[in-house]
C-alpha positions as CSV (number, residue, x, y, z in Angstrom):
1,M,0.0,0.0,0.0
2,E,1.3,3.4,-0.9
3,E,2.3,5.6,2.0
4,L,0.2,8.7,2.3
5,K,2.8,10.6,4.3
6,C,6.6,10.7,4.8
7,A,9.0,12.4,7.1
8,I,10.7,15.3,5.5
9,A,12.7,16.6,8.5
10,N,13.6,15.5,12.0
11,M,15.8,16.6,14.8
12,D,16.9,15.0,18.1
13,G,17.0,16.7,21.5
14,N,17.7,15.7,25.1
15,G,15.0,13.0,25.6
16,S,12.9,14.2,22.6
17,R,12.7,14.1,18.9
18,V,10.7,16.3,16.6
19,I,9.5,15.1,13.1
20,V,7.8,17.0,10.3
21,W,5.5,14.8,8.3
22,E,4.2,15.6,4.8
23,Y,1.1,14.1,3.3
24,Q,1.8,13.1,-0.3
25,K,-1.9,13.2,-1.2
26,L,-5.3,13.7,0.5
27,M,-8.0,11.3,-0.5
28,G,-10.8,11.8,1.9
29,S,-12.7,14.7,0.5
30,S,-16.4,14.2,-0.2
31,S,-16.8,17.7,-1.7
32,I,-16.2,18.3,-5.4
33,E,-15.1,21.9,-4.6
34,N,-12.6,20.7,-2.0
35,A,-11.3,18.0,-4.3
36,R,-10.7,20.6,-7.0
37,S,-8.8,22.9,-4.6
38,L,-6.7,19.9,-3.4
39,Y,-6.0,18.9,-7.0
40,Y,-4.6,22.3,-8.0
41,A,-2.7,22.6,-4.7
42,A,-1.0,19.2,-5.4
43,Q,-0.1,20.3,-8.9
44,V,1.9,23.3,-7.6
45,G,3.5,21.3,-4.8
46,M,1.4,22.4,-1.9
47,R,1.3,19.6,0.7
48,L,-0.3,19.2,4.1
49,R,2.3,19.0,6.9
50,Q,2.2,18.0,10.5
51,V,4.7,18.2,13.4
52,Q,5.1,15.2,15.8
53,I,7.1,15.3,19.0
54,Q,8.3,12.2,20.7
55,V,9.2,12.7,24.4
56,N,10.9,10.4,26.8
57,Q,10.9,12.0,30.3
58,A,11.5,15.4,28.6
59,K,9.7,18.8,28.6
60,V,8.5,20.6,25.5
61,I,6.8,24.0,25.0
62,L,4.0,24.6,22.5
63,E,2.3,27.6,21.2
64,A,-1.2,27.7,22.7
65,G,-3.7,26.0,20.4
66,A,-1.1,24.0,18.5
67,L,-1.9,20.6,20.0
68,Q,-4.1,18.3,18.0
69,Y,-3.7,15.1,20.1
70,M,-1.3,13.2,22.3
71,R,-0.9,9.7,23.7
72,G,1.2,8.3,26.5
73,N,1.8,9.5,30.1
74,I,2.1,13.2,29.5
75,Q,1.2,16.0,31.9
76,I,0.2,19.5,30.8
77,D,1.2,22.6,32.8
78,A,-0.5,25.8,31.6
79,S,0.1,27.8,34.8
80,S,0.8,31.4,34.5
81,G,2.8,31.9,37.7
82,G,0.1,33.9,39.6
83,L,-1.2,37.4,38.8
84,A,2.3,38.8,38.4
85,G,3.4,36.0,36.0
86,M,0.1,36.3,34.1
87,A,0.6,40.1,33.7
88,Q,4.2,39.6,32.6
89,K,3.3,37.0,30.0
90,A,0.4,39.0,28.7
91,F,2.8,42.0,28.2
92,V,5.5,40.0,26.6
93,N,3.2,38.2,24.2
94,A,1.3,41.4,23.2
95,L,4.7,42.8,22.1
96,T,5.8,39.7,20.2
97,N,2.4,38.6,18.7
98,E,2.6,35.3,20.4
99,K,-0.1,33.7,22.5
100,T,-0.5,34.7,26.2
101,Y,-0.2,31.2,27.6
102,R,2.3,28.8,26.3
103,P,1.8,25.4,27.9
104,T,4.5,22.9,28.7
105,Y,4.2,19.1,28.2
106,T,6.2,16.7,30.3
107,G,6.4,12.9,30.3
108,V,6.6,9.9,27.9
109,G,4.7,9.6,24.7
110,D,3.8,11.3,21.4
111,I,2.5,14.8,20.9
112,V,1.0,15.6,17.5
113,L,0.3,19.2,16.4
114,E,-2.3,20.7,14.2
115,P,-1.7,20.0,10.4
116,S,-1.1,23.0,8.1
117,F,-0.4,23.8,4.5
118,G,2.3,26.1,5.8
119,H,6.0,25.5,6.3
120,F,8.0,24.5,9.3
121,L,11.7,25.2,10.1
122,L,13.7,23.0,12.5
123,I,16.5,24.9,14.1
124,K,19.0,23.8,16.7
125,L,20.3,26.3,19.2
126,E,23.5,25.7,21.1
127,N,23.5,28.1,24.1
128,E,22.8,31.0,21.7
129,E,20.2,33.6,20.9
130,M,17.9,34.0,17.9
131,V,15.7,36.9,17.0
132,T,12.7,36.1,14.7
133,D,9.8,37.8,13.1
134,K,6.7,38.1,15.4
135,G,4.5,35.0,15.5
136,M,7.0,32.5,14.0
137,F,7.4,30.5,17.2
138,Y,5.6,27.1,17.2
139,A,7.3,24.7,19.6
140,S,10.6,24.0,21.3
141,E,12.4,21.9,23.9
142,G,11.8,23.0,27.5
143,T,15.4,24.1,27.7
144,V,14.7,27.0,25.3
145,S,13.1,30.3,26.5
146,V,11.0,32.7,24.5
147,G,11.1,36.5,25.3
148,V,11.2,39.9,23.8
149,A,14.0,41.5,21.8
150,T,13.9,45.3,21.9
151,Q,15.3,47.2,19.0
152,K,18.5,48.9,20.1
153,N,18.5,51.3,17.2
154,I,15.9,54.1,16.9
155,S,16.1,53.9,13.1
156,A,15.3,50.2,13.2
157,A,12.3,50.7,15.6
158,F,10.7,53.4,13.4
159,F,11.8,52.4,9.9
160,G,12.8,48.8,10.0
161,G,9.3,47.4,9.4
162,E,9.4,45.2,12.5
163,G,8.3,47.7,15.2
164,F,9.9,48.2,18.5
165,F,9.9,44.5,19.5
166,Q,10.6,41.1,18.0
167,T,10.6,37.6,19.4
168,K,13.8,36.4,21.1
169,I,14.4,32.7,21.5
170,F,17.5,31.6,23.5
171,G,19.1,28.6,25.2
172,T,20.0,25.1,24.0
173,G,17.7,22.8,22.1
174,W,15.6,22.4,19.0
175,V,13.0,25.0,17.9
176,V,10.1,24.8,15.4
177,L,9.2,27.9,13.6
178,E,6.4,28.6,11.2
179,S,7.8,30.1,8.0
180,P,6.0,32.0,5.1
181,V,8.2,30.1,2.6
182,P,9.8,26.6,2.5
183,L,13.4,26.1,3.6
184,Q,14.5,25.6,0.0
185,E,13.6,29.2,-0.7
186,I,15.4,30.7,2.3
187,V,18.9,32.2,1.8
188,Q,21.1,31.7,4.9
189,V,23.7,34.5,4.8
190,K,26.7,34.0,7.1
191,L,28.4,37.2,8.3
192,N,31.9,37.4,9.8
193,G,32.3,40.9,10.9
194,E,30.6,42.0,7.8
195,K,27.5,44.0,6.8
196,L,24.4,42.9,5.0
197,Q,21.9,45.4,3.6
198,V,18.4,44.4,2.4
199,D,16.0,46.5,0.4
200,G,12.7,45.3,1.9
201,N,11.2,43.5,4.8
202,F,12.0,39.8,4.1
203,A,14.6,38.9,6.8
204,L,13.0,36.1,8.9
205,L,15.6,35.8,11.6
206,R,19.1,36.5,12.8
207,K,21.4,34.4,15.0
208,G,24.7,35.3,16.8
209,K,26.1,38.7,17.4
210,I,24.2,40.7,14.8
211,D,23.2,44.3,15.2
212,F,20.1,45.5,13.3
213,S,19.6,49.0,12.1
214,V,18.3,51.0,9.1
215,E,20.6,53.1,6.9
216,K,20.2,55.4,4.0
217,S,21.3,53.7,0.7
218,T,23.6,56.7,0.1
219,K,25.2,59.3,2.3
220,S,22.5,61.9,1.6
221,W,18.7,61.8,1.5
222,I,18.8,63.3,-2.0
223,G,21.2,60.6,-3.2
224,S,19.0,58.0,-1.6
225,S,15.9,59.2,-3.4
226,R,17.7,59.4,-6.7
227,S,19.0,55.8,-6.3
228,G,15.4,54.6,-6.0
229,E,16.3,52.5,-2.9
230,G,15.8,54.8,0.0
231,L,16.3,53.0,3.3
232,L,18.0,49.6,3.7
233,Q,17.6,47.1,6.6
234,T,21.2,46.7,7.8
235,F,22.7,43.7,9.6
236,A,26.2,43.9,10.9
237,G,28.4,41.5,13.0
238,T,29.1,37.8,13.2
239,G,26.4,35.2,12.8
240,E,23.6,34.3,10.4
241,V,20.7,36.2,8.8
242,W,17.9,34.1,7.1
243,L,16.3,35.8,4.2
244,A,13.0,34.9,2.3
245,P,13.4,36.7,-1.1
246,T,10.3,35.0,-2.5
247,Q,8.0,36.1,0.3
248,S,7.0,39.3,-1.4
249,V,6.2,37.4,-4.6
250,Y,3.5,35.4,-2.9
251,Q,2.1,38.5,-1.2
252,K,1.9,40.3,-4.6
253,L,0.3,37.3,-6.3
254,R,-2.3,37.2,-3.6
255,F,-3.2,40.9,-3.9
256,Q,-2.2,41.9,-7.4
257,G,-2.3,38.8,-9.6
258,L,0.4,37.6,-12.0
259,N,-0.3,40.1,-14.8
260,Q,0.2,43.1,-12.5
261,M,3.5,41.6,-11.3
262,V,4.8,41.2,-14.8
263,A,3.9,44.8,-15.6
264,A,5.6,46.1,-12.4
265,G,8.5,43.6,-12.3
266,H,11.1,46.2,-12.0
267,T,10.0,47.4,-8.5
268,S,11.5,45.9,-5.3
269,G,8.3,46.1,-3.2
270,S,10.3,47.4,-0.3
271,K,8.4,48.4,2.8
272,T,11.2,50.5,4.1
């Protein structure tokens, strides 16, 4: 019998393993309209994916609402730490666009998360810090913490397209992120005391000792306006920056259509 799903990525942790499953086809629709949508989705390579976490006396953290089902001897802790803890979490998550309560699961068994046609990234942290776009966090080992990264540069806060705060994930262990594009379309730029400048708002995350700011494309405002670029997101230091160059393409397809994109193909679509 043909397998309907296969593992496309996995990562081991300390007493845990995370697996991303991909359904090769969906055969259960009883609606012609749904079947038509699924057919066209399959033709362009869209697949339903699902995250499974195997735990063996380990703790994992999930985004609230991510659980679909679990089996085994697993305990859920959704405590907020009292009124002070609840207020702190509400404040942090309002800034980062994450859920107010992020439950932890501890024990032995399998945890299966809600399926999605979106994309999942598996990243391993080794006593390091990662700053991501708001709302990307999905799950992690219990040895990883999620907090708030405040923009250190005024230009980044006002003109960087990310606001004053982003999500900071730090510690040691695996992390699952929801991504707007698949891993194959992400460009991982490694910096070694260098500078990376981006015309647009398509940097998904940064790792290591990377400073984020916004700079003019030329030394003067007049020169910047003449160059047609204006302001550039600037990353400087040592570490990695993950870019999603195709993200704006999908956004334009959704709101403008292919014909409009062909006519305006010379523009960058920068938000800065």
